[in-house]
C-alpha positions in Angstrom: -54.6 -49.9 -21.4 -56.0 -52.0 -18.6 -57.5 -50.2 -14.9 -54.6 -51.3 -13.1 -51.8 -50.2 -15.3 -53.3 -46.8 -15.5 -53.5 -46.7 -11.8 -49.9 -47.7 -11.5 -49.0 -44.8 -14.2 -51.0 -42.4 -11.8 -48.9 -43.3 -9.3 -45.6 -42.9 -10.8 -47.0 -39.2 -12.0 -47.3 -38.4 -8.5 -43.9 -39.3 -7.7 -42.4 -37.4 -11.1 -44.4 -34.3 -9.5 -42.7 -34.5 -6.3 -39.4 -34.8 -8.1 -39.6 -32.1 -10.3 -41.1 -29.7 -6.9 -37.5 -30.7 -5.5 -35.7 -30.5 -8.7 -37.1 -26.5 -9.0 -36.2 -26.1 -4.7 -32.3 -27.2 -3.8 -33.2 -26.3 -0.2 -36.6 -28.5 -0.1 -34.5 -31.3 -2.1 -31.8 -31.4 0.7 -34.4 -31.2 3.7 -36.0 -34.1 1.8 -32.7 -36.2 2.0 -32.3 -35.6 5.6 -35.9 -36.8 6.2 -34.9 -39.8 4.1 -31.6 -40.3 6.1 -33.1 -40.0 9.4 -35.8 -42.2 8.3 -33.4 -45.3 7.2 -31.9 -44.5 10.8 -34.7 -45.0 12.7 -35.8 -48.2 10.8 -32.5 -49.6 11.9 -33.1 -48.5 15.1 -36.4 -49.7 15.6 -35.6 -53.3 14.2 -32.1 -53.3 15.4 -33.2 -57.0 17.2 -34.8 -58.2 13.9 -31.5 -57.0 12.0 -29.3 -59.4 14.3 -31.8 -62.5 13.9 -31.3 -65.4 11.2 -35.3 -65.6 10.5 -35.9 -62.2 10.1 -32.4 -60.3 9.1 -33.0 -60.7 5.4 -36.3 -59.4 5.5 -35.9 -56.3 7.8 -33.0 -55.5 5.5 -34.7 -55.6 2.4 -37.8 -53.4 3.6 -34.7 -51.0 4.9 -33.3 -51.0 1.6 -36.3 -51.1 -0.9 -38.8 -49.1 1.0 -37.0 -46.9 3.8 -33.8 -46.3 2.4 -32.9 -42.8 0.5 -31.8 -44.2 -2.9 -32.7 -42.4 -6.0 -35.3 -44.8 -7.6 -35.4 -42.1 -10.5 -34.1 -44.1 -13.3 -36.1 -47.0 -12.1 -39.1 -45.2 -11.9 -38.7 -43.7 -15.4 -38.1 -46.8 -16.9 -41.2 -48.6 -15.2 -43.7 -46.0 -16.3 -42.4 -46.3 -20.3 -43.3 -50.1 -19.7 -46.0 -50.6 -17.4 -48.4 -52.1 -20.0 -46.1 -54.4 -21.4 -45.4 -55.3 -17.4 -49.2 -56.2 -17.1 -49.1 -58.0 -20.0 -46.3 -60.0 -19.0 -46.1 -60.6 -15.5 -48.8 -62.8 -13.6 -51.9 -61.1 -12.3 -50.3 -62.1 -8.3 -47.3 -59.9 -9.3 -48.7 -57.1 -10.6 -50.8 -57.0 -7.9 -47.8 -56.6 -5.7 -46.1 -54.1 -8.1 -49.3 -52.0 -7.6 -48.9 -52.1 -3.9 -45.6 -51.0 -4.2 -46.1 -48.0 -6.4 -49.0 -46.8 -4.0 -47.2 -46.8 -1.0 -43.9 -45.1 -3.0 -46.1 -42.5 -4.0 -47.6 -41.6 -0.6 -44.1 -41.8 1.1 -42.9 -39.4 -1.3 -45.7 -37.1 -0.6 -45.2 -37.2 3.1 -41.6 -36.8 2.8 -41.4 -33.8 1.2 -44.4 -32.2 3.2 -42.2 -32.9 6.4 -39.4 -31.6 4.7 -41.3 -28.4 4.1 -41.4 -27.6 7.6 -37.6 -28.7 8.6 -34.9 -25.6 8.7 -31.5 -26.5 6.9 -29.7 -28.4 9.3 -29.7 -31.8 9.8 -32.6 -33.8 10.9 -32.8 -34.4 14.4 -35.6 -36.2 16.9 -37.1 -33.1 18.2 -37.0 -31.5 14.7 -38.4 -35.0 13.1 -41.2 -35.1 15.6 -42.1 -31.3 15.0 -42.2 -31.9 11.2 -44.1 -34.7 11.9 -47.0 -33.4 14.0 -46.9 -29.9 11.5 -47.5 -32.5 8.7 -50.4 -34.7 10.3 -52.3 -36.5 8.1 -52.8 -39.5 10.7 -55.2 -41.2 8.3 -52.5 -41.2 5.6 -50.3 -42.5 8.3 -51.8 -45.3 8.5 -52.4 -46.0 4.9 -48.7 -45.8 4.9 -48.8 -48.5 7.7 -51.1 -50.8 5.8 -49.5 -50.4 2.4 -46.2 -51.2 3.8 -47.8 -54.6 5.4 -49.8 -55.1 1.8 -46.4 -55.5 -0.2 -45.2 -57.8 2.6 -47.9 -59.6 2.4 -48.3 -60.1 -1.0 -44.7 -60.9 -1.1 -45.3 -63.7 1.3 -48.3 -64.9 -0.4 -45.8 -65.0 -3.5 -43.9 -68.0 -1.9 -46.9 -70.1 -1.6 -47.2 -70.5 -5.4 -44.4 -73.3 -6.5 -44.1 -72.4 -9.8 -43.6 -69.0 -9.9 -40.4 -68.7 -8.8 -39.3 -70.8 -11.8 -41.7 -68.7 -13.8 -39.9 -65.3 -12.4 -36.3 -67.0 -13.4 -37.6 -67.9 -17.0 -38.9 -64.4 -17.2 -35.5 -62.9 -16.9 -34.4 -62.1 -20.7 -37.8 -61.1 -21.8 -38.2 -58.7 -18.7 -34.6 -57.2 -19.2 -35.7 -56.6 -23.0 -38.7 -54.9 -21.7 -36.7 -52.3 -19.7 -37.8 -54.3 -16.4 -34.7 -55.6 -15.0 -34.4 -53.8 -12.0 -38.2 -54.8 -11.2 -37.4 -58.1 -11.7 -34.5 -57.8 -9.7 -36.7 -56.8 -6.6 -39.2 -59.6 -7.5 -36.7 -62.1 -7.3 -35.1 -60.6 -4.2 -38.4 -60.2 -2.5 -39.4 -63.9 -3.2 -36.6 -65.4 -2.3 -36.0 -63.1 1.1 -40.0 -64.0 1.9 -39.5 -67.9 1.0 -36.5 -68.1 3.4 -38.6 -66.8 6.7 -40.8 -69.6 6.1 -43.6 -67.8 7.1 -44.0 -64.0 7.3 -46.9 -64.1 9.7 -44.9 -63.2 13.1 -42.4 -60.8 10.9 -45.4 -58.4 10.0 -47.0 -58.8 13.5 -43.6 -57.2 14.9 -44.0 -54.5 12.3 -47.4 -53.5 12.7 -47.5 -53.3 16.2 -44.1 -51.4 16.3 -45.3 -48.9 13.3 -48.4 -48.1 14.8 -46.7 -47.3 18.4 -44.2 -45.1 16.6 -47.0 -42.8 14.7 -48.9 -42.6 17.9 -46.1 -41.6 20.1 -45.1 -39.0 17.7 -48.5 -37.7 17.1 -49.0 -37.6 21.0 -45.8 -36.0 21.9 -46.4 -33.0 24.0 -43.9 -30.4 22.3 -45.1 -27.3 23.8 -42.9 -24.5 25.5 -40.9 -25.6 28.5 -42.7 -29.4 28.6 -41.2 -30.1 25.1 -38.2 -32.5 26.7 -41.1 -34.2 29.0 -43.0 -34.7 26.2 -40.5 -36.3 24.2 -39.6 -38.9 26.9 -41.7 -41.3 25.5 -41.1 -40.9 21.6 -37.3 -41.0 22.2 -37.7 -44.6 22.9 -38.7 -45.1 19.2 -35.8 -42.6 17.5 -32.3 -43.1 17.1 -30.1 -41.5 19.6 -27.5 -39.5 17.8 -25.1 -37.8 19.5 -24.2 -35.7 16.5 -24.9 -35.2 13.3 -22.5 -37.4 11.6 -24.7 -40.6 11.2 -27.4 -38.7 9.8 -25.0 -37.1 7.3 -23.4 -40.5 6.2 -26.9 -41.5 5.4 -27.4 -38.6 3.9 -25.0 -38.5 1.7 -26.4 -42.0 -0.3 -29.6 -40.1 -0.9 -29.9 -38.2 -4.0 -33.8 -36.5 -4.0 
């Protein structure tokens, strides 16, 4: 087995470990679902302007659904783990590297989501509770790595669009990918390729994502939530978080999540 295949399998084992931890604790699993639902609302809020544009709308929705959505990827990951060695042999190296970056991001995000959930109660996640959980989780270096991996996935998808023969190769690989149990991964790659190609250059998009995600992370860590100054400390960070008058929006998003 290649070093790349072993590395991808190691990250998938991390994800599986997080799922097993949640499976043994129903309350924790429910809180993780709440974290994921809130984060999807947060992403929609942060990039509402891009979602409404012709050039960046599709890419933003792709990120929202594939990287920030509360979708349960257990089935996909289980199938994927069984065929990683085949995938490494079957797909071009540029594609394999993209998948490896995605797997690293997946593992780190699942770990951070579980830890954040461990600092929450059973009530629906609201902005103040989310900021407290973020600060109590800490791990600022890992948050920077999370942003870097997100940008790496985007950059690699963009690089794939500069390889003229790759799109046709992906199309020709549908049947063998399906036979190898890689149909869902194949669909992800094709959707990512087409989405980023339609942008005709992702440099500005990635710059916006980097600027906003780093600003959000800094605001979340810097907010002073101590004592009576909590509301004042939330003043800056609230600009980055969705306005939730009640918990209905969170509950709707939460209903789509199965941790």
